[in-house]
Structure formats: C-alpha cells, structure tokens
C-alpha positions as CSV (number, residue, x, y, z in Angstrom):
1,M,188.3,79.8,29.6
2,D,190.7,76.9,29.7
3,F,191.9,74.5,27.1
4,R,193.7,71.3,27.6
5,I,195.1,68.9,24.7
6,E,194.4,65.3,25.6
7,S,195.8,63.5,22.5
8,T,197.5,64.3,19.2
9,A,197.2,62.2,16.0
10,P,200.5,60.9,14.4
11,D,201.7,62.3,11.1
12,T,198.9,65.0,11.2
13,G,198.1,68.2,13.1
14,A,195.1,66.8,14.5
15,R,194.3,67.0,18.3
16,A,191.6,66.2,20.8
17,G,191.1,68.7,23.6
18,V,188.6,70.0,26.0
19,I,187.4,73.7,26.3
20,T,186.2,74.5,29.7
21,T,183.8,77.6,30.2
22,D,181.6,78.6,33.0
23,H,178.7,77.1,31.1
24,G,180.2,73.7,30.7
25,E,182.9,71.7,28.6
26,V,183.4,71.4,24.9
27,Q,185.2,68.3,23.6
28,T,187.3,69.2,20.6
29,P,187.4,69.0,17.7
30,I,183.9,70.5,17.7
31,F,181.3,71.7,15.2
32,M,179.2,74.6,16.4
33,P,175.5,75.0,15.1
34,V,174.9,78.5,13.8
35,G,172.1,80.1,16.0
36,T,172.0,83.4,14.0
37,V,169.3,85.3,15.8
38,G,169.4,83.3,19.0
39,S,167.9,80.1,17.4
40,V,169.2,77.4,15.1
41,K,166.6,77.6,12.3
42,G,163.8,75.1,12.8
43,V,165.4,73.2,15.6
44,H,164.2,73.1,19.3
45,M,166.8,73.5,22.0
46,H,166.1,70.0,23.5
47,E,166.8,68.6,20.1
48,L,170.1,70.4,20.0
49,R,170.8,69.0,23.3
50,D,169.4,65.5,23.2
51,D,169.2,64.4,19.5
52,I,172.0,66.6,17.9
53,K,174.3,66.6,21.0
54,A,175.4,70.1,20.3
55,Q,178.0,71.3,22.9
56,I,178.2,74.8,21.8
57,I,176.2,77.1,19.5
58,L,176.6,80.5,17.8
59,G,174.9,83.8,18.1
60,N,175.3,86.5,15.6
61,T,176.2,89.9,17.0
62,Y,174.9,92.0,14.0
63,H,171.6,90.4,14.0
64,L,171.0,90.1,17.8
65,Y,172.0,93.8,18.1
66,L,169.2,94.8,15.4
67,R,166.6,92.3,16.8
68,P,165.7,91.7,19.7
69,G,168.1,94.6,20.6
70,L,170.4,95.1,23.6
71,E,167.8,96.4,25.9
72,V,165.7,93.3,25.7
73,L,168.8,91.0,26.1
74,R,170.0,93.0,29.1
75,Q,166.6,92.6,30.7
76,A,166.5,88.7,30.0
77,G,170.0,88.3,31.6
78,G,171.9,87.7,28.5
79,L,171.3,85.2,25.6
80,H,171.6,82.1,27.7
81,K,168.6,82.9,29.7
82,F,166.8,84.6,26.7
83,N,166.9,81.4,24.4
84,S,167.1,78.8,27.1
85,W,170.5,77.4,26.2
86,N,172.5,76.6,29.3
87,R,175.6,75.3,27.5
88,P,178.3,77.6,26.0
89,I,177.7,80.2,23.3
90,L,180.1,81.9,20.9
91,T,179.3,85.2,19.2
92,D,181.0,86.5,16.1
93,S,181.7,90.2,15.9
94,G,179.1,91.1,13.4
95,G,181.8,92.3,10.9
96,F,181.1,89.5,8.2
97,Q,177.4,90.4,8.2
98,V,178.1,94.1,7.8
99,F,180.3,93.6,4.9
100,S,178.0,90.8,3.3
101,L,174.4,92.1,4.1
102,S,174.8,95.8,4.0
103,S,174.9,97.4,0.5
104,N,175.4,100.7,2.1
105,R,178.4,100.7,4.4
106,K,181.6,102.9,4.9
107,L,184.7,101.8,6.4
108,K,187.0,103.9,8.2
109,E,189.5,103.9,10.9
110,E,187.0,104.7,13.6
111,G,184.8,101.7,12.7
112,V,182.1,100.7,10.1
113,T,179.0,102.5,9.4
114,F,176.2,100.6,7.9
115,R,172.5,100.4,7.3
116,S,170.2,97.8,8.8
117,H,169.1,95.2,6.2
118,I,165.7,95.3,8.1
119,D,164.6,99.1,8.1
120,G,167.6,101.0,6.4
121,S,168.4,102.6,9.8
122,K,172.0,103.8,10.2
123,H,174.5,102.2,12.7
124,L,178.1,102.3,13.6
125,F,180.3,99.3,15.0
126,T,183.6,100.2,16.5
127,P,186.1,97.8,18.1
128,E,185.0,99.1,21.6
129,N,181.2,99.0,21.2
130,V,181.3,95.7,19.7
131,V,183.0,94.4,22.9
132,D,180.2,96.1,24.7
133,I,177.6,94.6,22.6
134,E,178.9,91.1,23.1
135,R,179.1,91.8,27.0
136,V,175.3,92.4,26.8
137,I,174.7,89.4,24.8
138,G,176.8,87.4,27.3
139,A,178.5,84.8,25.1
140,D,181.2,82.6,26.7
141,I,183.4,83.4,23.6
142,M,183.5,86.6,21.9
143,M,185.1,87.5,18.6
144,A,187.1,90.7,17.8
145,L,185.8,93.1,15.2
146,D,187.7,92.7,11.9
147,E,187.2,93.2,8.2
148,C,186.5,90.0,6.4
149,C,188.7,90.6,3.3
150,P,187.2,89.1,-0.1
151,G,188.8,86.0,-1.2
152,D,189.7,87.6,-4.6
153,A,191.1,90.8,-3.2
154,D,194.3,92.0,-4.6
155,Y,197.4,92.2,-2.5
156,E,197.3,96.1,-1.9
157,Y,193.6,95.8,-0.5
158,A,194.5,92.9,1.4
159,R,197.4,94.7,3.0
160,K,195.2,97.8,4.0
161,S,192.5,95.4,5.2
162,L,194.7,93.6,7.5
163,D,196.4,96.8,9.0
164,L,192.8,98.0,9.8
165,T,191.9,94.7,11.3
166,H,195.2,94.8,13.5
167,N,194.5,98.3,14.7
168,W,190.9,97.4,15.5
169,L,192.1,94.5,17.4
170,L,194.3,96.5,19.7
171,R,191.4,98.7,20.6
172,G,189.0,96.0,21.0
173,W,191.5,94.0,23.3
174,K,192.1,97.2,25.5
175,R,188.3,97.6,25.9
176,Y,187.9,94.0,26.7
177,K,190.6,94.2,29.3
178,E,189.1,97.2,30.9
179,T,185.6,95.7,31.2
180,E,184.0,92.6,32.9
181,G,181.0,90.5,32.0
182,L,177.6,91.4,33.2
183,Y,176.1,88.3,34.5
184,G,178.6,86.9,36.9
185,Y,180.6,84.5,34.6
186,R,183.7,84.7,32.4
187,Q,184.0,85.7,28.9
188,A,187.0,84.9,26.6
189,Y,187.8,87.1,23.6
190,F,189.3,85.7,20.4
191,P,191.2,87.7,17.8
192,I,191.1,86.8,14.2
193,V,193.8,86.2,11.7
194,Q,193.3,87.7,8.3
195,G,195.4,88.2,5.2
196,C,193.3,86.8,2.4
197,V,195.3,84.2,0.3
198,Y,198.8,85.9,0.8
199,P,201.1,83.7,2.9
200,D,203.4,86.7,4.1
201,L,200.2,88.5,5.3
202,R,198.8,85.4,7.0
203,R,202.0,84.7,8.8
204,E,202.1,88.4,9.9
205,S,198.8,88.3,11.3
206,A,199.3,85.0,13.0
207,K,202.2,86.4,14.7
208,F,200.5,89.7,15.7
209,I,197.6,87.7,17.2
210,S,199.7,85.1,19.0
211,D,201.6,87.9,20.8
212,L,198.5,89.2,22.2
213,G,198.1,86.1,24.4
214,A,194.3,85.7,24.2
215,D,192.5,82.5,25.4
216,G,192.1,81.4,21.8
217,N,192.5,82.4,18.3
218,A,190.3,82.4,15.2
219,I,191.1,82.1,11.4
220,G,188.9,84.3,9.3
221,G,188.5,85.3,5.8
222,L,188.5,81.8,4.3
223,A,185.7,79.9,2.4
224,V,184.8,83.4,0.9
225,G,185.6,82.7,-2.7
226,E,189.1,81.4,-2.7
227,P,189.9,77.8,-4.2
228,T,189.6,75.1,-1.6
229,E,193.3,74.2,-2.0
230,K,194.3,77.7,-1.2
231,M,192.1,77.7,1.9
232,Y,193.9,74.5,3.2
233,E,197.4,76.0,2.4
234,M,196.5,79.2,4.4
235,I,195.3,77.1,7.4
236,E,198.8,75.3,7.2
237,V,200.4,78.5,7.0
238,V,198.5,80.0,10.2
239,N,198.7,77.0,12.3
240,E,202.5,76.8,12.0
241,I,202.5,79.9,14.1
242,L,199.4,80.0,16.1
243,P,200.3,78.8,19.7
244,E,199.5,75.0,20.1
245,A,198.3,75.4,23.7
246,K,195.3,77.6,22.7
247,P,192.2,76.5,20.6
248,R,192.0,77.3,16.9
249,Y,188.6,78.3,15.4
250,L,188.1,78.2,11.7
251,M,185.2,80.6,10.9
252,G,182.5,79.6,8.5
253,V,183.7,76.2,7.2
254,G,182.3,74.2,5.7
255,T,181.5,70.9,4.0
256,P,182.2,67.6,5.8
257,A,185.4,67.1,3.7
258,N,186.4,70.7,4.5
259,I,185.9,70.0,8.3
260,L,188.0,66.7,8.2
261,E,190.7,68.5,6.3
262,A,190.8,71.4,8.7
263,I,191.0,69.0,11.7
264,D,193.8,67.2,10.0
265,R,195.8,70.7,9.9
266,G,195.2,71.2,13.4
267,V,191.8,73.2,13.7
268,D,189.8,72.6,16.9
269,M,186.5,74.6,16.3
270,M,184.4,75.1,13.2
271,D,181.0,76.4,12.3
272,C,178.8,76.8,9.1
273,V,175.2,77.3,8.0
274,M,175.6,74.6,5.6
275,P,173.9,71.6,7.4
276,T,170.8,73.6,7.9
277,R,170.7,75.8,4.9
278,N,171.4,72.9,2.5
279,G,169.0,70.7,4.6
280,R,166.2,73.1,4.1
281,N,166.7,72.9,0.4
282,G,166.8,68.9,0.4
283,M,170.4,68.0,0.7
284,I,171.2,65.4,3.1
285,F,174.8,64.5,4.3
286,T,175.3,61.0,5.3
287,R,178.2,58.7,6.1
288,N,178.0,57.2,2.6
289,G,177.6,60.5,0.7
290,I,175.3,63.3,-0.3
291,I,171.8,62.8,-1.2
292,N,169.6,65.3,-3.2
293,L,166.1,64.4,-1.9
294,K,164.3,66.3,-4.6
295,N,165.6,63.7,-7.3
296,K,162.9,61.3,-8.5
297,K,165.0,58.4,-7.6
298,W,164.0,58.6,-4.1
299,A,160.3,58.8,-4.6
300,D,159.9,55.0,-3.9
301,D,162.9,54.4,-1.5
302,F,161.5,53.3,1.8
303,S,164.9,52.7,3.3
304,P,166.0,54.8,6.5
305,L,167.3,58.3,5.9
306,D,170.7,57.1,7.0
307,E,170.6,53.5,8.3
308,G,172.2,53.2,11.6
309,G,172.8,57.0,11.5
310,P,173.5,59.2,14.5
311,S,170.0,60.9,14.8
312,V,166.8,59.5,15.9
313,V,165.3,60.7,12.7
314,D,167.5,58.5,10.6
315,E,165.6,55.4,11.4
316,E,162.2,56.9,11.9
317,Y,161.7,58.5,8.4
318,S,162.4,56.9,5.1
319,K,163.9,58.8,2.1
320,A,160.5,58.5,0.2
321,Y,158.7,60.1,3.0
322,L,161.2,63.0,3.4
323,R,161.2,63.6,-0.4
324,H,157.4,63.7,-0.2
325,L,157.6,66.4,2.4
326,F,159.9,68.5,0.4
327,V,157.8,68.1,-2.9
328,S,154.8,69.0,-0.7
329,K,156.6,72.1,0.6
330,E,155.9,70.9,4.2
331,L,157.8,72.5,6.9
332,L,158.5,69.4,8.7
333,G,160.8,68.2,5.9
334,M,163.1,71.1,6.6
335,Q,163.1,70.4,10.2
336,I,163.8,66.7,9.8
337,A,166.6,67.5,7.2
338,S,168.1,70.0,9.6
339,I,168.2,67.8,12.6
340,H,169.6,65.0,10.6
341,N,172.4,67.2,9.1
342,L,173.3,68.8,12.4
343,A,173.4,65.2,14.1
344,F,175.7,64.1,11.3
345,Y,178.1,66.9,11.6
346,L,178.4,66.5,15.3
347,W,178.9,62.8,14.9
348,L,181.6,63.3,12.3
349,V,183.7,65.6,14.6
350,G,183.0,63.2,17.5
351,E,184.4,60.1,15.4
352,A,187.2,62.3,14.4
353,R,188.1,62.9,18.1
354,K,187.7,58.9,18.8
355,H,190.2,58.3,15.8
356,I,192.7,60.8,17.1
357,I,192.7,59.4,20.6
358,A,193.0,55.8,19.1
359,G,196.0,57.0,17.0
360,D,194.5,56.0,13.5
361,F,192.9,59.4,12.6
362,K,194.8,59.9,9.2
363,A,193.8,56.5,7.7
364,W,190.1,56.9,8.9
365,K,190.1,60.5,7.7
366,D,191.4,59.7,4.2
367,E,188.8,57.0,3.8
368,M,186.0,59.2,5.2
369,V,186.7,62.1,2.9
370,V,186.0,59.8,-0.2
371,N,182.7,58.7,1.4
372,V,181.3,62.0,2.4
373,T,182.0,63.7,-1.0
374,R,180.3,60.8,-3.0
375,R,176.9,61.9,-4.7
376,L,174.3,59.1,-4.1
C-alpha cells in the first residue's frame, strides 16, 4: 500500500492525499461505509459504486469469521469475490465486537476467549490467528487485534489495557511479517493507538506504534462514551506524534460534524454505522441540517429530500413520500434513507478534499459544521 499527500490546508492539520492499493486508489479524506457481514445494510454494490460513489468499504472480522465462516470465504477466493466488490476493503480485527457483543468473554495475555452471539459457541481470538483470519478474508487493509478500552475507564485499567494491546501488537506484527496474502495481492496492516482519554498514555501509544513503521496507523478507543471535546483533544495529541507520511484512520467516527473536525485535526480515514443505522430509523443528514422524517411536519412536504443533493434519490423522492414509507414500515424507506445518507457522507468528505486543495478549508469547515448540526 502506498500513500502520498497532495495538498495541506493552511492553519489546520487537514490534508488531501491518495492511498493506492492493488484494488485501486482511494482519495483522502475518505469515509468508508460499514459492510459488517460483507454487505452494507440494504444497499446494492452497484449503488455503492455508482450512486454513493464509495471508494472503500469495511468488513468485520468477528462477524465474517462466524458467518459465513473461513472455509466459505477461502473457497470463494476472499471477500472481494464473495461479495462482488472489486474496490479496496478494510477489515477491523473483531476486537471491538468481542468486547461489545459478547457478554461472556475472558481477557488474558494469550488472547480473548468469547462466546458467539449467534449460538453461544466458544472461540479464541489471538493476535496471530486474527492475522490468519484477515488473510483468509483478504482485505487490502487489516487491523491489529487490540482491546477497545471503555471511554470511562480509570487510569489503572487504561494502563493495563494499553500494555496488553501493545504486547498483542508485537505478536500480530510478527505474524503479519511471516505470512503473505492468499490471493495474489498485497495486504497492509495497521496498528491501533489506544490509551483511553489519558494524554500520556495516548502519546506513549502513538510513539510505540509509529516506531513500528507500518503502512498506516489507526486511532481507536474514541467515540465510546467520552465527551466529544475529549475525543478531539485525543486526536490532536495523537496526530502530533503519528507520522505525517502515513494515513491516519479514526475508527468508528461519527457524525458529520465529528468527521469535519477530525479532518481539521489531520485524520484521513473514517468509518461509522451512523448514516445507515440512523437512516433506517428515519434520520436524514443533509447539507442544511438534520431531518427526523417521522415528525408530522413532513407529512405534506413535497419538496425533494435534499434539493440538489449528491444522490439520485434526493430529487427522485419527496420528504412526504419517504415519511409515508417509514410510517407504513416499508423497507424501501430504509433503503432510500441509507443510500441518501451514505451519498451525503461521501459528498461531505469529497467537498472537504476540494476545499483543502483550494486552500479555504478552514472557513468552509467552520460554516459547514454549523449547517450539518442544525435540526430542521
């Protein structure tokens, strides 16, 4: 994997770049739709490519390991062939799902033992076998196994968690260097900065990870319950240390405003389930603010969903019609909302890139943050 920075914005940490993988290029800053089980919920691959204009999507190691399972993925030739997505894919390590979905888990130096949320069967993730699993899945970018420390953890817990994450990282890195991809193309491996909301731990982790010299680096353990301003502070602390010449991936973030503020602080890659999850519940993100389509006020509003918006569905459907679909519990409503929200997120980072290159990102961002947080 290669990364080059094309432009930086004055008076900010924002930068526009290009990530090159064997499955194509990704222009940064970028938002990555979440395809947990090999699909972005309710969205066809051709819609992701042509309407939403996604450049890279995510797969989830935990879920794909459980279903369809490694043997099916291996026989298919990896996730790209299994789900017919011929552009780049990133897989997380499954660590967050283990800690959030499994009520019965045991953390130790060897790895984490957990029970499947599907059938209760017992499994073990180690730094080494997670690399092996991600090799079978075949993502262009693989993540290291880490512990996602809760946002309200005390210092002692965060300290122990960070030590474990770093120990796991060294073992995972060794396994990564000892192995090769199974399908004839390169796979990158990103370590993850942890340290909760404690600046000294975050700095220590960023330095530890930078010294590894990986193709890119991730920032984890944020947007997990800590105050928003603390999240922004931790991004700033970490990005003062992470190498400028490598892409920086902020995991699991977030709202449109979060994304703009992260870009402002030097983040290149982001993902979140919010555009699809909130969309399925009737929340629409637009350039002028947030719409709750379940409100009665939209029942006779026949204006476009987002007039002149980035998606073909914005002019095709009215607010009144989409509200009718939600009130009627029609699945089409959830699909249209998901397509719109994802297209909006991709449009937003694309506009950020344009303004970084043009040199007026800061002024544009400040105005846009006000717009996208407005409740309509």
